[in-house]
C-alpha positions in Angstrom: 103.5 136.7 84.6 99.9 135.7 84.4 97.4 137.6 86.6 96.9 134.4 88.7 100.6 133.9 89.4 102.0 134.7 92.9 104.7 137.2 93.1 108.0 135.3 93.2 110.8 136.2 95.4 113.3 133.8 93.8 113.8 135.3 90.4 116.9 137.3 90.9 120.2 136.2 89.2 123.0 135.8 91.8 125.8 136.4 89.3 129.1 134.6 88.9 130.0 132.2 91.7 133.3 130.6 92.6 131.9 127.2 93.7 128.8 125.7 92.1 128.8 122.9 94.7 128.4 125.3 97.6 125.0 126.4 96.3 123.5 122.9 95.9 120.9 122.1 98.5 120.8 118.5 99.8 117.1 118.2 98.7 117.4 120.1 95.4 115.2 117.5 93.8 112.2 118.5 95.8 111.4 121.6 93.8 113.2 121.5 90.5 110.9 119.1 88.6 108.3 121.5 87.4 107.3 123.4 84.2 110.8 124.7 83.8 112.2 121.1 83.8 109.8 120.2 80.9 111.0 123.3 79.0 114.7 122.8 79.5 114.8 119.1 78.9 111.8 119.0 76.5 114.0 118.2 73.5 114.3 114.6 74.9 111.6 114.1 77.5 108.8 115.6 75.4 109.9 113.9 72.2 107.5 111.1 71.4 109.8 109.4 69.0 112.7 109.2 71.5 110.3 107.9 74.1 109.0 105.2 71.7 112.5 104.1 70.9 113.4 103.9 74.6 110.4 101.8 75.3 111.3 99.5 72.4 114.7 99.0 74.0 113.4 98.5 77.5 110.7 96.0 76.4 113.3 93.9 74.5 115.9 94.1 77.3 113.4 92.8 79.9 111.3 90.7 77.6 108.2 92.5 78.8 104.8 90.8 78.2 101.4 92.6 78.0 100.2 90.8 81.2 103.2 91.9 83.3 102.8 94.2 86.2 105.2 97.1 85.8 106.4 99.9 88.0 107.8 103.0 86.3 109.8 104.4 89.3 110.7 108.1 89.2 108.3 108.3 86.3 108.2 112.1 85.9 105.4 113.1 83.7 104.8 109.4 82.9 106.1 109.3 79.3 107.2 105.7 79.5 104.2 104.5 81.5 101.8 106.1 79.1 103.6 104.6 76.1 103.5 101.2 77.7 99.8 101.6 78.3 99.3 102.6 74.6 100.9 99.4 73.6 98.5 97.3 75.6 100.2 96.8 78.9 97.3 96.8 81.3 99.0 96.8 84.7 101.3 99.8 84.8 102.0 102.0 87.8 104.0 105.2 87.9 105.5 106.8 91.0 107.3 110.1 91.3 108.1 112.7 94.1 107.0 115.7 92.0 103.4 116.7 92.5 103.5 118.8 89.4 104.7 116.0 87.2 102.3 113.4 88.6 99.4 115.7 88.2 100.4 116.2 84.6 100.7 112.4 84.1 97.3 111.8 85.5 95.7 114.4 83.3 97.4 113.0 80.2 96.2 109.4 81.1 92.7 110.7 81.6 92.7 112.6 78.3 93.8 109.5 76.4 91.6 107.1 78.4 94.7 105.1 79.5 94.6 103.0 82.7 97.9 103.9 84.5 98.0 104.1 88.3 100.0 107.3 89.0 100.9 108.3 92.6 103.3 110.5 94.5 105.9 108.9 96.7 109.5 108.5 97.8 111.5 105.8 96.0 113.4 105.1 99.2 110.3 103.9 100.9 107.8 102.4 98.5 104.1 102.2 99.6 103.7 98.9 97.8 103.4 95.4 99.2 106.3 92.9 98.9 106.4 90.8 95.7 104.0 93.0 93.8 105.6 93.7 90.4 107.0 91.6 87.6 109.4 94.4 86.6 110.6 97.8 87.7 112.0 100.5 85.4 114.0 103.4 86.6 114.3 105.2 83.3 115.4 108.7 82.1 118.5 109.2 84.3 116.4 109.4 87.5 119.0 107.7 89.8 121.8 109.3 91.8 120.0 112.4 93.0 120.3 111.9 96.7 123.0 113.3 99.0 124.3 109.9 100.1 125.4 106.7 98.4 123.2 104.8 101.0 120.1 106.6 99.9 120.7 105.4 96.3 121.2 101.9 97.7 118.0 102.1 99.6 116.1 102.6 96.3 117.6 99.3 95.0 116.7 97.5 98.2 113.1 98.7 98.0 112.9 97.7 94.4 114.2 94.2 95.4 111.5 94.0 98.0 108.5 94.9 95.7 109.7 92.8 92.7 108.4 89.2 92.5 110.9 86.4 92.6 112.5 86.1 89.1 111.4 89.6 88.2 113.6 92.2 86.6 115.0 95.7 87.2 116.0 98.0 84.4 118.2 101.0 85.2 118.7 103.8 82.7 121.4 106.1 84.2 124.1 108.6 83.0 127.3 107.1 81.9 129.4 108.5 84.8 132.8 107.6 83.5 132.1 109.2 80.1 130.6 112.4 81.6 133.4 112.9 84.0 135.7 113.4 81.0 133.4 114.9 78.5 130.9 117.2 80.3 130.4 120.7 78.8 131.6 123.4 81.4 129.4 126.1 79.8 126.6 126.2 77.2 123.5 128.3 76.3 120.6 127.8 74.0 117.2 129.1 73.0 114.4 126.9 74.1 111.9 128.7 71.9 111.3 132.3 70.9 110.7 133.4 74.4 112.9 131.3 76.7 116.6 130.6 76.8 118.8 128.8 79.3 122.5 129.2 80.3 124.3 126.3 82.0 127.5 125.9 84.0 128.9 122.6 85.1 131.8 121.4 87.3 132.8 118.2 89.2 132.3 118.1 92.9 135.3 118.3 95.1 135.4 114.6 95.5 134.9 113.9 91.8 131.8 111.8 92.6 129.1 114.2 91.3 128.5 116.5 88.4 127.3 119.9 89.6 125.0 121.8 87.3 123.6 125.3 87.3 120.8 126.5 85.0 119.7 130.1 84.6 116.4 130.2 82.8 115.4 133.5 81.3 112.3 134.9 79.5 112.8 137.7 77.1 110.3 140.0 78.7 109.9 138.6 82.3 113.6 138.3 83.0 115.3 135.5 85.0 112.7 132.8 86.0 115.0 130.5 87.8 118.6 130.2 88.9 118.9 126.6 90.1 121.7 124.3 91.1 121.6 120.5 91.3 124.0 117.5 91.6 123.9 114.0 90.2 126.2 111.1 91.2 128.4 109.7 88.4 128.2 105.9 88.4 130.7 104.0 86.4 129.9 100.5 85.1 132.0 98.9 87.8 130.4 101.0 90.6 126.8 100.3 89.6 127.5 96.6 89.2 129.0 96.4 92.6 126.0 98.2 94.1 123.5 95.9 92.4 125.4 92.8 93.6 125.5 94.2 97.2 121.7 94.5 97.0 121.3 90.9 95.9 120.7 91.3 92.1 121.9 88.7 89.7 122.3 88.3 85.9 123.5 91.9 85.6 123.8 92.9 81.9 124.8 96.1 80.2 123.1 96.9 76.9 124.0 99.3 74.1 124.2 102.8 75.5 121.4 105.3 74.9 122.6 108.2 72.9 119.5 110.3 71.9 119.6 112.9 69.2 118.2 116.4 70.0 116.1 117.5 67.0 117.0 121.1 68.1 120.7 120.3 68.5 120.5 121.2 72.2 122.9 120.5 75.0 121.6 117.1 76.4 123.8 117.2 79.5 123.3 114.1 81.7 120.8 112.7 79.2 123.4 112.7 76.4 124.9 109.2 77.0 123.3 106.7 79.3 123.9 103.2 80.5 121.1 100.7 80.2 121.4 97.9 82.8 119.1 94.9 83.5 119.3 92.5 86.4 117.2 89.8 88.0 115.7 89.4 91.5 116.5 85.9 92.9 114.7 85.4 96.2 112.0 83.3 97.8 108.4 84.4 97.9 107.5 86.2 101.1 105.0 84.4 103.2 101.9 86.6 103.6 99.8 86.8 106.7 96.4 85.1 106.6 93.7 87.6 105.5 91.6 86.8 108.5 94.4 87.9 110.9 95.1 91.1 109.1 91.8 92.8 109.7 92.2 95.7 112.2 89.7 96.7 114.8 88.8 100.3 114.5 86.8 102.3 117.1 85.1 105.3 115.5 84.7 108.2 118.0 82.0 110.7 117.1 80.0 113.7 118.5 77.2 112.9 121.0 73.7 113.2 119.4 72.2 113.1 122.9 73.7 116.5 123.8 73.2 120.0 122.6 75.6 121.4 120.0 75.7 125.1 119.9 77.4 125.1 116.4 74.2 123.8 114.8 71.4 126.3 114.2 68.9 124.2 116.1 71.5 123.4 118.8 70.7 119.6 118.3 71.5 116.9 115.8 68.8 117.0 113.1 67.6 114.7 110.3 70.5 115.8 108.0 73.1 115.0 110.7 71.7 111.5 111.1 71.7 111.0 107.4 75.3 112.0 107.2 76.2 109.5 110.0 74.4 106.8 108.1 76.3 107.6 104.9 79.5 107.4 106.9 78.6 103.9 108.3 77.6 102.7 104.9 80.9 103.8 103.4 83.0 102.3 106.1 81.1 99.0 105.8 82.4 98.8 102.2 86.0 98.7 103.4 87.0 95.1 103.9 90.3 95.4 105.7 88.9 97.0 108.9 86.2 96.1 111.4 84.4 99.1 112.9 82.6 99.8 116.2 81.1 103.2 117.1 81.3 105.2 120.3 79.3 108.5 120.6 78.1 108.6 124.3 80.5 111.1 125.8 79.2 110.5 129.4 80.8 107.1 129.2 83.4 107.7 126.5 86.5 107.4 128.7 85.3 104.2 130.4 84.3 102.7 127.0 87.8 103.4 125.6 89.4 102.0 128.7 87.4 98.8 128.3 88.3 98.4 124.7 92.0 98.7 125.5 94.1 96.5 123.3 91.0 95.2 121.4 91.2 98.4 119.4 94.1 98.8 117.0 93.5 102.5 116.7 90.7 105.1 116.9 89.2 106.9 113.9 88.7 110.2 115.5 85.7 111.9 113.8 84.7 113.9 116.8 85.1 117.4 115.3 82.2 118.6 117.6 84.6 118.4 120.6 84.3 116.5 123.9 80.7 116.8 125.1 80.0 118.7 121.9 82.1 121.7 123.1 84.1 122.9 120.1 86.7 124.4 122.5 87.3 120.8 123.7 88.0 119.3 120.3 91.6 118.8 121.4 90.4 116.9 124.5 89.5 113.8 122.5 93.1 113.2 121.3 94.4 114.2 124.7 92.3 111.4 126.3 93.5 109.0 123.7 97.1 110.0 124.4 96.6 109.5 128.1 95.1 106.0 127.5 97.9 105.1 125.1 95.5 104.4 122.2 96.7 105.4 118.7 94.3 107.5 116.6 93.8 109.3 113.3 94.4 113.0 112.6 96.1 115.8 114.5 97.2 115.7 118.1 96.2 118.0 120.9 98.9 120.6 120.1 98.0 120.6 116.4 94.3 121.1 117.0 95.0 123.9 119.6 97.3 125.7 117.1 94.9 125.5 114.2 91.8 126.6 116.2 93.5 129.9 116.7 93.5 131.8 113.4 96.0 134.4 114.7 98.5 131.7 115.7 98.2 130.1 112.2 98.9 133.5 110.7 102.1 133.8 112.8 103.2 130.3 111.6 102.5 131.3 108.0 104.5 134.5 108.4 107.4 132.6 109.8 107.4 130.4 106.7 107.1 133.4 104.4 103.6 132.4 103.3 101.4 135.4 102.6 98.3 136.2 104.7 95.7 138.9 104.4 96.3 142.1 106.4 94.5 142.0 109.7 94.4 143.0 113.3 93.1 141.3 116.5 90.6 142.8 118.9 90.9 141.3 122.3 88.0 141.3 124.8 89.7 144.0 126.9 90.3 146.4 124.0 88.0 149.4 124.3 88.5 150.7 120.8 89.8 149.6 117.4 89.4 153.0 115.6 93.1 153.7 115.8 93.9 150.6 113.8 94.7 151.2 110.1 91.5 150.3 108.2 91.0 149.8 104.5 87.5 148.6 103.6 86.1 146.2 102.8 87.0 143.9 105.7 85.7 140.7 107.1 85.0 140.1 110.8 85.7 136.6 112.3 85.9 135.0 115.7 89.6 134.3 116.2 88.9 130.9 117.7 86.7 128.4 116.0 85.8 126.6 112.8 82.7 125.4 110.9 82.3 129.1 110.0 80.6 129.9 113.3 80.2 133.7 113.6 80.9 134.3 109.9 77.8 135.4 107.9 77.1 137.8 105.1 77.0 140.6 107.6 80.6 139.9 108.5 81.8 141.6 105.3 81.9 145.4 106.1 82.3 148.4 103.9 82.3 151.1 106.6 82.8 151.7 110.4 79.1 151.4 111.2 78.9 147.9 109.6 82.1 146.9 111.3 80.8 147.9 114.8 77.6 145.9 114.1 79.5 142.9 112.9 81.7 142.9 116.0 78.6 143.0 118.2 77.1 140.1 116.3 80.2 138.0 116.8 80.2 138.6 120.5 76.5 138.0 120.8 77.0 134.6 119.0 80.3 133.5 120.5 80.5 135.4 123.9 81.7 138.7 125.1 85.1 137.3 125.9 85.7 136.3 122.2 88.8 137.7 120.5 87.9 139.0 117.0 90.0 139.0 113.8 89.4 141.9 111.5 90.8 141.0 108.1 91.0 142.6 104.7 88.4 141.1 102.5 90.0 139.7 99.3 88.2 139.8 96.0 89.8 136.8 94.2 89.1 133.1 94.0 88.2 131.3 97.2 90.2 128.0 97.0 90.9 125.0 99.1 93.7 122.4 99.1 93.3 118.9 100.5 96.1 116.5 101.5 95.7 112.9 102.6 98.7 111.1 104.0 101.9 112.1 105.8 105.2 113.7 105.3 107.8 113.4 104.1 106.6 111.6 101.1 103.6 109.3 101.7 100.9 111.8 100.8 98.5 112.7 98.1 97.4 116.2 97.2 93.8 116.3 96.0 92.6 118.5 93.1 92.3 122.1 94.2 88.7 123.4 94.4 87.2 126.9 94.3 83.8 128.2 95.3 81.4 129.0 92.4 79.5 132.1 93.4 77.8 132.5 90.0 74.3 131.6 91.4 74.6 134.1 94.2 72.7 137.4 93.9 75.1 140.2 93.0 74.4 142.2 96.2 75.6 139.3 98.4 79.3 139.2 99.5 81.2 136.3 97.9 82.0 134.2 101.0 81.4 130.6 102.0 80.2 131.2 105.6 77.8 129.9 108.1 74.7 130.2 105.8 76.4 128.0 103.1 76.9 125.2 105.6 73.9 125.4 107.9 71.0 127.3 106.3 69.1 125.6 103.5 66.8 128.6 103.1 69.7 130.9 102.2 70.9 131.7 98.7 74.3 130.6 99.9 73.0 127.0 100.2 73.2 126.8 96.4 77.0 127.4 96.3 79.0 124.8 94.4 82.6 123.7 94.7 84.3 123.2 91.3 87.8 122.4 90.1 89.9 125.5 90.5 91.0 127.4 87.4 94.5 128.5 88.4 97.8 128.9 86.6 100.5 126.2 87.1 102.6 128.7 89.0 99.8 129.3 91.5 99.0 125.6 91.9 102.7 124.8 92.5 102.9 127.7 95.1 99.8 126.5 96.9 100.9 122.9 97.1 104.4 123.8 98.3 103.0 126.2 101.0 100.4 123.7 102.2 103.1 121.0 102.6 105.2 123.5 104.7 102.2 124.3 106.9 101.3 120.6 107.2 104.7 119.9 108.7 105.1 123.1 110.8 101.6 122.7 112.4 102.1 118.9 112.9 99.1 117.8 110.9 98.7 114.1 110.4 96.8 111.8 108.0 94.7 114.5 106.3 94.1 118.3 106.4 92.5 121.1 104.4 93.9 124.5 103.7 91.7 127.5 102.8 93.0 130.3 100.7 91.8 133.4 98.9 93.4 135.3 96.1 93.8 139.0 96.3 93.2 141.5 93.4 96.7 140.8 92.0 96.1 137.0 92.0 98.4 136.3 95.0 97.1 133.5 97.2 96.8 134.4 100.9 96.2 131.8 103.6 92.9 132.1 105.5 93.0 129.0 107.8 94.2 125.5 108.3 91.8 122.6 109.1 93.4 119.5 110.6 90.7 116.7 110.9 88.6 118.6 108.3 85.0 117.7 107.7 84.6 114.0 106.9 81.0 114.0 105.6 80.0 112.5 102.3 79.2 115.9 100.8 82.0 118.0 102.4 84.8 119.8 100.7 87.3 117.0 101.2 84.9 114.5 99.6 84.4 116.9 96.7 88.1 117.2 96.1 88.4 113.4 96.2 85.6 113.0 93.7 87.5 115.2 91.2 90.4 112.7 91.6 88.0 109.9 90.9 88.2 108.7 94.5 84.9 107.5 95.9 83.7 108.4 99.4 84.6 105.0 100.8 88.0 105.1 99.1 88.7 108.6 100.6 88.0 107.2 104.1 90.1 104.2 103.4 93.0 106.3 102.4 92.8 108.3 105.6 92.8 105.1 107.6 95.6 103.6 105.7 97.7 106.7 106.1 97.2 106.5 109.9 98.0 102.8 109.9 101.3 103.3 108.1 102.2 106.1 110.4 101.4 104.2 113.5 102.7 100.7 112.7 105.4 101.1 110.0 
């Protein structure tokens, strides 16, 4: 295992089992499509010759033309999309549920200079407008994964919706009737000199699915995965009936796909596949007039007339007003919304009441809190809830949870997500000496954000420094402040950003880490208050760069952040801050719902790495809220 890989708890081999089916999770497809998938199925899905032959067949079957708009649905690592783009198809999109595979597809497209729009999403609820594509492909046996027949049917209904009248669908699925009689109950093979895989298969109790088990092993590291999955077996008759039920016409079956493994591997479900085309016969959907589709957005912000104790000068300064102007300039570039701004907190409730139904929803950018009191950040959404006005970002409960670092640690522990060792000092506690201490530690206010109370003096290497740091926090934040004393981790300082909403309409931005190379060696490696608020400090020169992490660590971080996003009820966007320990294990530091929205903030830096401009980032947040509120 690489030094950056988190310690896995799912590498044990469970031994022989009587029923494979009893071990299959309903949502097995959420986590199985990763680097192991590319290893075990690489003899087909990583073979460029096989991909080229398949695209030849698909192009002929659908009579694809270079100007056609094409959706490669359940595209995996984008092998068919990329091949189409190489052949001159200029309007190609790829969508898949796997963050790992979509990230790989985007990277490959960038490396080759290919223009393919890759995005994450659920095939059962496509985030595309009606009548968008000339053709949709569902290639590579990516159909039949869901628990119910109705879920599979929903995919076909969504495809029917997004295809233009007269457009086509191509399905490439396992030949269910053939596999039911010819599947291999057991097989094993070497993937390369280091990896080998053992497989077991059986029919489900109802005979409708083929259940598979794969035990993937490394010669030195041992068992890497023991995974179970199930795929529905569609016969020609059954898939024809389903297509007809969903309104498809001119259904045609082409010559079956029978790829040849160059390594003579067990191809399983990929060994013999049906290729089916059909046409969408429907009327064009009448679109709303553009003028009537523009939504009125009220932007709620901090009050520049009031003091703000988070800022060093306790008032809005030149830099703050520049940040606000950059925001307004970016929002003015978004055509689909009309914006008005409210920042006078003395009349805020009255102003919102007067706007009433004239506001479609509020863009809540008031991270300063009601009357610029950070303890009252949750009061803004609470007021909006009371007035019945929809808004972006987390609700009152979410903001309350995430403002309390100790509560977030508890939620993470419940989800089996690692956190640094720590203890809490409450205002009434007279002593902390009896607590188990291992220096260095970092001292933080338990409540708060914006790095208030966290400075270079917060990192302590002995008792005297710890006592001084505690006094500093109480002097800055009040004597009634609860304080978190946390082990100071020496590894990379990373952040993960998410825009969108669960279960599947979200985008994970590129992970960033802090570059401390310009910092004097005697300074502790932290991104604290000085880095955000003090231009005279060496910390002001810190840069955020693309994180250099192993695939295992990235996959672990994304999966953990999505769990936290759901558990803490985040909405529309959020940022998650982590630090790696000396073993390379990521440990959660905090969760930021409604994270900093400024043009030069961490979220904007992540977006820029994904080639998303500042206006586009804000637009994505607004669109996520709009889909959540109105769909």
